[in-house]
N, C-alpha and C positions, 0 to 999 in steps of 0.2 A: 440854347435851352429855352425854347421861345414858347410862351402860353400855347402857340399851335400846336410846337412840337410835345409839348406834354399832357392836352388834349389829346391828341391822336395815340399817344403810349398809354393813356388811361383808357381810352375807349378799347386800344388793341388788348389789353389785358384781359377787361370783361368780356370781349368778344371771344377769346383764347379762352378763358375760365369757363365756359358756357357751352364750352362746342362739345358734339359728341364723346371726341374722340378724351378729349381734357377729362371730362364728366367721369370716361369712363374710370382714367388711370385713377382720380380721385377716389372714387369708389373702391378699386382694386387697395389702395395703399390705406383707406379706413379698413377696409376688411381684414387687413392684415397687423394696422397697428393699432387699434381703437376699438375692437368687436373683445377681443383676449382680455380685456382691460376691464370690461362690461361685467356685471352681477350674471349676466344673459347671452353670454355668450353667441349660443344657436339662434337665439331669437335676434339678434343683434344683425349676426350674416344673414336672416331671412328677410329682416326688416328693412335694413340700414341699405341697399343701393334704390330704393323707391323714394323713402325719408328724405336721405343725401342729395337726389336730383330736386325734390323738389323744395328744399332749404339753398341748393346753389345757384336757383335761377332769379331770388331775390338776394342773398347774401355778397355774390360779386358783382351783379352791376352795381348794388345800393352799396357797398364799398368803394368801387372802382367809378364812381363819378365824378368826371373830370371838375365838374363846378366848383363842386364841394370846398367849403377850407382846407379840409384835409389834405386834397389832392391839388388841382393846377387854380385854384382863387387868387392863393398870393401872388404866385406866378405872373398870372392875368392881369393881376392889376396895378404889376409895375414893369410890364411892358416891354422885358430885356427883348434882345433879338440876337444869338449868332450860332452857330453850326453844333451840331451836339454828335459826339462821338458814342462809340458802339460803348465802352468801358462808362462813359457816362449814363448811358441807357439803361446798362446794369448796375448802376449805381442806383438810379432812379428806382425801379425796380428793387434792390434790397431794400431803400428807403422807407418803401410800400409795405413791405412784409416784414421789417421792424416794428412800424407803429401797428399794423395787423395785431400784431403777436403783443402787444401793450396792453396789462390787464386792464387797466378802463378800456380799451376797444374791445378786446373779449366779451368782457361785461355788458358793454353799451350792444354789441352785436345779440348775446344771449336776453338780453331785457328786449329788443327790438322782435325778435322773432318768437319772444315767449309769450307778448301780447298779439293785439288784435290784427296786425301784418302778418302772419303766419298762424301759431297755433289759437288766435282767435276763431281762423274758421274752419279750423279740424273737428271730427267728430269728436274726439275727447282734449279737450285744449288743456285739463292739467295734466294728462299723460302726456300728452305730444311737451308741454312747458320743460317738463320733469329730463325728458328725454333730451331737450334742448339744454340745459344744463350741464347733463354729462356731455352729450356729443360735444359741444363746441370748443368747450376749454382745450377737448384731448383731441379733437381732427383739426384745429389749425396750425398748432405745432407737429403735426404727423404729417400734414399735406405741405410743410414750409420747409423741413429739417434738409431734405435733398434737393435744392432746387437745379433745375433740366435745363443746364446750357442751349442745348438746341432749341426748346421753347422757347428761353429771353430771346435768343437771336431772332426767331419767329413773328413774338410780340415787335421788338424792335424797327425789325425789316417791314413789317403790317402796318406801323404809325407809320415810320420814315422810311420812304423805299435806301436802299443799299448803307443804311446806318450800319449793318455788322456784315463783315465777309461770312460766305457761307460757313459751317464748321464741319 
């Protein structure tokens, strides 16, 4: 698991999560799992798809940044070299998700999106921040609850061709 492997996998995750296909899956999950838990489910169903798409294009590349201390930076500083297996790639994906679901990570994402990076540029910054505060803590666990092995293999193989056998 080299610095280059880690960087390739993280970049592949970011690209996958911001693809049209993945964004559509994310919206479907959120409509089914998150909107029923909100104060205004109908309003959520109406506004969530566009709102989530605008969040996701900032959130996923922001979190899945290879150079970040929480991603590949420690590995890249160590400069280890060896081949990676499909299981090791999947374990890396799982560690990324486990870290994403930490309360401190979720709160950091809420704080970042509620501020200038996202809500500060909206027409109604306070309403946006209130929505982020409800949406993100519900959305991230819902989106990660049922990992898709095919998506995992796609991410790993896009990053390092031939890592995982076809499913």
